[in-house]
N, C-alpha and C positions, 0 to 999 in steps of 0.2 A: 389051274389059272389064276393069274393076279390081277387083279382089278386095279388103278391107279388113277386117281381123278388128278390132273395139270389145270394150273390156269396159263399158264404162259401159251402162247399161240406160236410157237417156232421150238420143233423137233427133230433134231436131226439123227438118226442110227449112224451107230460105229460098225465095225470091221463087216461081218454079211450077215448082217441084221437087217431087216427090210420093214418098212412102216407102210400098214395096208390101210385103208377107207371102207369101211362096210358099207356093199351095196345092199339096197333093201331085198329081200328073199320075196317070191311070187311063191303063194300059200296052191298054187294051180299049175299046171303044164299048159303048152298051146291045143291042147286035146282036152282041155276041161277038166282034165284029173286032179284032185284036190292029192296034195303031198302032208304024209303026216307027219306033225310037229315035232316027234321024235329025231326023224331023219334031214328035220330043217335045222336043228341043233346042230348035230354032228359037224356037219362041214359050212364052208360059209363060203362066199363069195366075195370079193375086194379087188380095188384098183391101186395100185402101184402108188406111193406118194413121196417116198423119199428112198434111197438105198444106199446102206452103207460104203464104204470104200472097197471094201473085199476080205477075204483070207487068207492072214499070211500063211505059207507052205512052211516045209523043213529047212527048204534053204534059202528062206526070207523073202521069197518072191509075193509080192500081193496080188491073186488071183481074184478080177473082179467078178463081181455077181454078173449071174445070167439072165435076170431082168431088168428092163426099163420102166423109168416114169412113165407111165398113163396106161402100163399093160394090165388085164385084168388076169387074176391068179383065183384057184378054190385052192382052201386049206382047211385045215384042221382047225378049229377053234380050240381045243384043248392043249396043242401044241403053240397057242403063243399067249402072250400079255395082253391083257385088255386096257387099253387106254381113253379115260373118257375125258375130253378136252370141251373147250365153249360151243367150238362148231361141230362136234359129233363125235361119234364113236371110232376109235381107231385101234389095229392092232400091231403089234410090232412080234417079227417072227424071223425064225433064223431059215436063212435059204434053203436049208437042205430040208427043210418040214412042209415045204410047198410042193403041194401035190399035181397041179396044171397049171395051165397056163393059156390064156385065148388070144388071138393074135387075128 
């Protein structure tokens, strides 16, 4: 994972990349069971902020991404690039590395 500090407020992902804003992690479940830090570090929950145009296939057609802006997704922190901006921490990830979505 690479951490990048950016002072700009605009970041547009290209191709099949997705920009995610990290949501705060809860240390407890609904039943007040504590979640160990080691498990919390492995997976992250984030909200889709911006999406790229899609990935070009072998015949030149651009296949749009499967996710939409505003959707909440679960992803592996180790598969994404961390970007620190003025207003928070973001992750830039390739679409295929997103594990699940909440609709």
